[in-house]
C-alpha positions as CSV (number, residue, x, y, z in Angstrom):
1,M,95.7,87.6,103.3
2,L,93.5,88.7,106.1
3,D,90.1,87.6,107.3
4,K,86.9,89.5,106.6
5,V,86.9,93.3,106.1
6,T,84.0,95.2,107.8
7,V,82.5,97.9,105.6
8,Y,80.5,100.5,107.5
9,A,78.3,102.5,105.1
10,H,74.8,103.4,104.1
11,P,73.1,103.0,100.7
12,A,72.9,106.8,100.0
13,C,76.7,107.1,100.0
14,P,78.0,107.4,96.4
15,M,81.4,105.9,97.3
16,V,79.9,102.6,98.6
17,Y,79.5,101.0,95.1
18,P,83.2,101.6,94.0
19,V,84.5,100.2,97.3
20,L,82.3,97.1,97.3
21,E,83.1,96.5,93.6
22,M,86.8,96.5,94.3
23,L,86.4,94.2,97.2
24,K,84.2,91.8,95.3
25,R,86.3,91.7,92.2
26,S,89.5,91.3,94.3
27,Q,87.8,88.3,96.0
28,V,88.0,90.0,99.5
29,E,85.5,88.6,102.0
30,Y,83.7,91.5,103.6
31,E,80.7,92.3,105.8
32,Y,78.6,95.3,104.9
33,I,76.9,97.0,107.8
34,N,74.4,99.8,107.2
35,I,75.0,102.4,109.9
36,H,71.5,103.8,109.4
37,E,70.1,100.5,110.6
38,D,72.6,99.6,113.3
39,Y,73.1,102.1,116.2
40,Q,76.2,100.3,117.5
41,A,77.8,100.4,114.1
42,R,77.0,104.1,113.9
43,A,78.7,104.6,117.2
44,K,81.7,102.6,116.1
45,V,82.1,104.8,113.0
46,R,81.9,107.9,115.1
47,E,84.6,106.5,117.4
48,I,86.9,105.7,114.5
49,N,86.3,109.1,112.8
50,H,86.5,111.4,115.8
51,G,82.8,112.0,116.0
52,D,82.0,112.0,112.3
53,E,79.8,109.5,110.5
54,S,82.1,109.3,107.5
55,V,81.4,106.4,105.3
56,P,82.5,104.1,103.8
57,T,84.7,103.2,106.8
58,L,86.6,100.0,106.4
59,V,88.0,98.0,109.3
60,F,90.6,95.3,108.5
61,A,91.3,92.2,110.6
62,D,94.6,93.7,111.7
63,G,92.7,96.7,113.3
64,T,93.7,99.2,110.6
65,T,91.0,101.4,109.1
66,L,90.4,103.4,105.9
67,T,87.7,106.1,105.8
68,E,86.4,107.3,102.5
69,P,89.3,105.8,100.6
70,T,90.0,106.7,97.1
71,S,90.2,103.8,94.6
72,G,94.0,104.1,94.7
73,Q,94.2,104.0,98.5
74,L,92.0,100.9,98.7
75,E,93.9,99.2,95.9
76,A,97.3,99.9,97.6
77,K,95.9,98.6,100.9
78,L,94.6,95.4,99.3
79,I,97.9,94.8,97.5
80,A,99.8,95.4,100.8
81,L,97.6,92.8,102.4
82,G,98.5,90.3,99.7
83,Y,95.4,90.5,97.5
84,H,95.5,90.6,93.7
85,V,93.5,93.5,92.4
86,P,92.5,92.7,88.8
87,L,92.2,95.3,86.0
88,I,88.4,94.9,86.0
89,A,88.4,95.8,89.7
90,R,90.4,98.9,89.0
91,I,88.1,100.0,86.3
92,T,84.8,99.3,88.0
93,S,85.9,101.0,91.2
94,R,86.6,104.1,89.2
95,L,83.3,104.2,87.2
96,P,82.0,107.4,88.9
97,Q,85.1,109.3,87.8
98,I,85.0,107.7,84.3
99,I,81.4,108.7,83.8
100,L,82.0,112.2,85.1
101,L,85.0,112.6,82.8
102,A,82.9,111.3,79.8
103,I,80.2,113.9,80.6
104,I,82.7,116.7,80.8
105,L,84.4,115.7,77.6
106,F,81.0,115.4,75.8
107,A,80.0,118.9,77.1
108,V,83.4,120.4,76.0
109,L,83.1,118.8,72.5
110,R,79.5,120.1,72.1
111,F,80.6,123.6,73.2
112,V,83.5,123.6,70.7
113,E,81.2,122.4,68.0
114,V,78.8,125.3,68.6
115,I,81.6,127.9,68.3
């Protein structure tokens, strides 16, 4: 397993919560840096992402990066690094998708009920 992961992000990004949840629940040590409060971090994110401020951007101790990773991409990376990703981490990191699916399913069922 590697040392600390650096997570560059900002609180307004909806994908920060799922990423942080997977890291926490997989017992990965990380450092969260808000690029809206740290100019050097913002410049680093731009450097990594060819001028874009795409977040979350994760930097691993081996120098590899992931930008705006899906839950599956982050899970695969953590497993490749030797971390165990428990089921609860897989579920909580996918909460936005689960909630959206539930809303769509509810709307479809309501629509079918009306017809």
